C-alpha positions in Angstrom: 25.5 -21.1 27.2 24.4 -17.6 27.8 22.7 -16.6 31.1 19.4 -16.3 29.1 19.8 -19.8 27.7 20.6 -21.2 31.2 17.5 -19.5 32.7 15.3 -20.6 29.9 16.5 -24.2 30.4 15.8 -24.0 34.1 12.3 -22.7 33.4 11.7 -25.6 31.0 13.1 -28.2 33.4 11.0 -26.9 36.3 7.8 -26.9 34.2 8.5 -30.5 33.0 9.1 -31.5 36.7 5.7 -30.1 37.7 4.0 -31.9 34.9 5.5 -35.2 36.2 4.8 -34.5 39.9 1.1 -34.1 40.7 1.8 -33.4 44.3 4.0 -30.4 43.4 1.4 -29.1 40.9 -1.2 -29.3 43.7 1.1 -27.5 46.1 1.6 -24.6 43.6 -2.1 -24.4 42.6 -3.2 -20.8 43.3 0.3 -19.5 43.9 1.2 -16.3 42.0 4.6 -14.8 42.5 7.1 -12.6 40.6 10.7 -13.8 41.0 13.5 -11.4 40.2 17.0 -12.7 39.6 19.7 -10.0 39.9 23.1 -11.0 38.6 25.2 -8.1 39.8 27.8 -8.4 36.9 25.4 -9.3 34.1 21.9 -7.8 34.6 18.5 -8.6 35.9 15.8 -11.0 34.9 12.4 -12.0 36.1 9.9 -14.8 35.8 6.3 -15.3 37.0 5.1 -18.3 38.9 1.5 -18.8 38.0 -0.9 -21.8 37.8 2.0 -24.0 38.8 4.3 -23.0 36.0 7.1 -20.6 35.5 6.1 -18.2 32.7 7.1 -15.0 31.0 10.9 -15.1 31.5 12.2 -11.7 30.6 15.3 -9.5 31.0 15.1 -6.5 33.2 13.9 -6.1 36.8 10.2 -6.1 37.4 8.5 -3.1 39.0 7.8 -5.2 42.1 9.0 -8.7 42.9 7.8 -11.1 45.6 11.2 -12.7 45.8 14.6 -11.2 44.7 17.6 -13.4 44.3 20.9 -11.5 44.1 24.3 -13.0 43.3 27.0 -12.8 40.6 27.2 -14.9 37.5 30.0 -17.1 38.8 28.1 -18.0 42.0 24.9 -18.5 40.0 26.6 -21.0 37.7 28.3 -22.6 40.7 25.0 -23.1 42.4 23.6 -24.8 39.3 26.6 -27.1 38.9 26.6 -27.7 42.7 30.2 -26.5 43.0 28.8 -24.3 45.8 25.8 -25.0 48.0 23.1 -22.4 48.7 23.9 -22.3 52.4 27.6 -21.6 51.9 26.7 -19.0 49.3 24.3 -17.3 51.8 26.8 -17.5 54.7 29.6 -16.0 52.6 27.3 -13.3 51.3 27.7 -14.4 47.7 23.9 -14.9 47.6 21.1 -13.0 49.1 17.4 -13.8 48.9 14.9 -11.1 49.8 11.2 -11.9 50.4 8.9 -13.2 53.0 9.7 -16.4 54.9 6.9 -18.1 53.0 8.3 -17.0 49.7 11.8 -18.1 50.6 10.6 -21.5 51.5 8.7 -21.6 48.3 11.8 -20.7 46.4 13.7 -23.5 48.1 11.0 -25.8 46.8 11.4 -24.5 43.3 15.1 -25.1 43.2 
């Protein structure tokens, strides 16, 4: 699968999860964020969190993001397959997450 296909699949999976989990939908009600995903060896992507759903997945970095995830494609895929954990990726500097503490905690909830 291409990175775009993987990201699209993640967006769909997240949205289905929110539909099945009323408590999560309630928690995300009123939350509006732009999330940037920067894969250093592939390119940048962004997605909006709005009305409890991830929407508008697009290639390219947004003018301004609330949260920016930076990693390489191999680490990104390793995180998805659970071959590497997020804490290990952060400690080894294979992953960085820039944003407010509140947004970082929100991102943790999204994943």
